[in-house]
N, C-alpha and C positions, 0 to 999 in steps of 0.2 A: 461340593464342587471348593475345590482351591482355587487359589488367585492362578498359581501354573496350567489350570486343564481349564481355561480361557483364555489366556494365553495360548495354548494350543491347538483352539477352538475359537478365533478372534473374528469369524467374518458369521460366527452361526449365531442366531439371534432368537432360536426357542430355547426359552426355562429348561423344557425337557429333555434337550439332549445335550442340556451343559449339564443340570443338574448329575448330582453323584446318586447311586439308585443306592434300593437296599440298602443304608446306609447303617454304618457301625453305630447299635447304642446300649447305653450302659438306662439300671434300670433304680429308683430311690433305693434299693435296700443293698444292692451290691458294694462289692467295699472298693478302698480305693487303692488296691493293688490291684484289679480290678480293672479301670479306670486310669493310674500309672502307668502296667501293661499297654491298656489299650493307642496312650500317647505315643509312648517308644517306640511304638510299631507302625505305628501312622504319624503321615506329619499332620496331623488333625489337629487344632486348635483348639478348640469345642465335642464335647459330645452331646447327644441331644440323652432328653433324659427320658423316657418312657414307661409309664404303665396301665397293662391292658392293650396293647397298637395305642395309647394317648400319649400325644407330649403332652412335660407335667412341666420342663425348664430343659436349662444346657448344666453340665461341667464344663468350664474351663481353663485353663494354662493357668489361666492370673489368676481364677477362683482358688486355684492349689498352693500359688505362692500367695497369697495373701496369710492362706494356714501357716503354712510353713512360715511366717513372718514372723505369726504368732504363735511358732513354736523356743521364738529367743535364743537357736543355736549361736554360740560363743566363739565356732570357727574360723577361722579367718577366707578368703573369698580362694588363698590360691589355694584351700584341702578341695575344690570343688571343679574351681576354673579347665578345660579345656586349655592346653600351649602346646597345642603347633592351628596353622589358620591357615586359609588358605585365601589368599590377601588379590587386588588385582590394581594397578599403578593410575593416577592422578590423569595421566597420558593418555593411557585405553582409550582404543573405540568402545562407546556403550555397545554395541554387537556384540563384541569377542569379550566386556565381563560381561559380558551378560549368559552367552554360550558358557564358557568359565563356573555362572553359580549355579547352568540346568546340569552341566557334567558331575561337578561336586555335591549333587542336590543341597543349595545351601539357599535360603528364606535370607541373611546377613553375612554382605561382606565389607568388610577392611580397608579402606580406600588408604592408601601410602602416594609419601613424594618418593619425589630423586634418592634422596636424602634414609628412604626404608620410616619415614616417620611417617604415622598416623592420622590425616590428611583428612579423611571424614568416614560414611558408612553408606551404602547402597544397597537398598534392599530391593522386596520382589513388591511393595507398594509404588516406589519407585516408576518400577520398569512396568509395569499395569499403567498404570497413568502416560508413559513417554507413549506407550501402547498404541496406549486409545487416542492419548494428540496426533499422536502424530497418524491412523487411522482416517481420523476428523478431521485434522489438514490433505491430509489425499481426499476424500472424499471433494472438499469445499475447492479445492481446488480443479478437478475432474467437474464438479461442479457448474468452475465464474467462466469454464471453455463453451457450455455448451449455445447454441445454436440463441438459443434465448434468455434475453439481459431482462430475468424478473429483478425485484427489489428483494428473496431473498436469498440468487445468487451474488 
């Protein structure tokens, strides 16, 4: 289950209906190339490592980055960076920014001011937190409107 899956099914309460069934996995002796291909073709940030159908660990994108750092590559960032980005404006309504990120399939989006200066970043974790807080406030608001005035309301 990804954060985007959760946002699409925010009302769901059963884990079995939210989880990713039959997840993509790797085995301990699989090549790193195979794992990298899986990461490139999917929105995953981690892969379960299984041996004889038993979970034995996880491989994360962060693990791969740590290993790359150990290679002491001397090239500059410009050799690897993407020079295009989908950005949002700091005065844009959050729901519009969310939709732009969803349509662009982005996990992270730069936020620019009216002078095109980078003033921040918005990511899917922020969006998830906002969604959950809004849902909580909405439920709490409706609960407080009930005819029963108990301490929890």
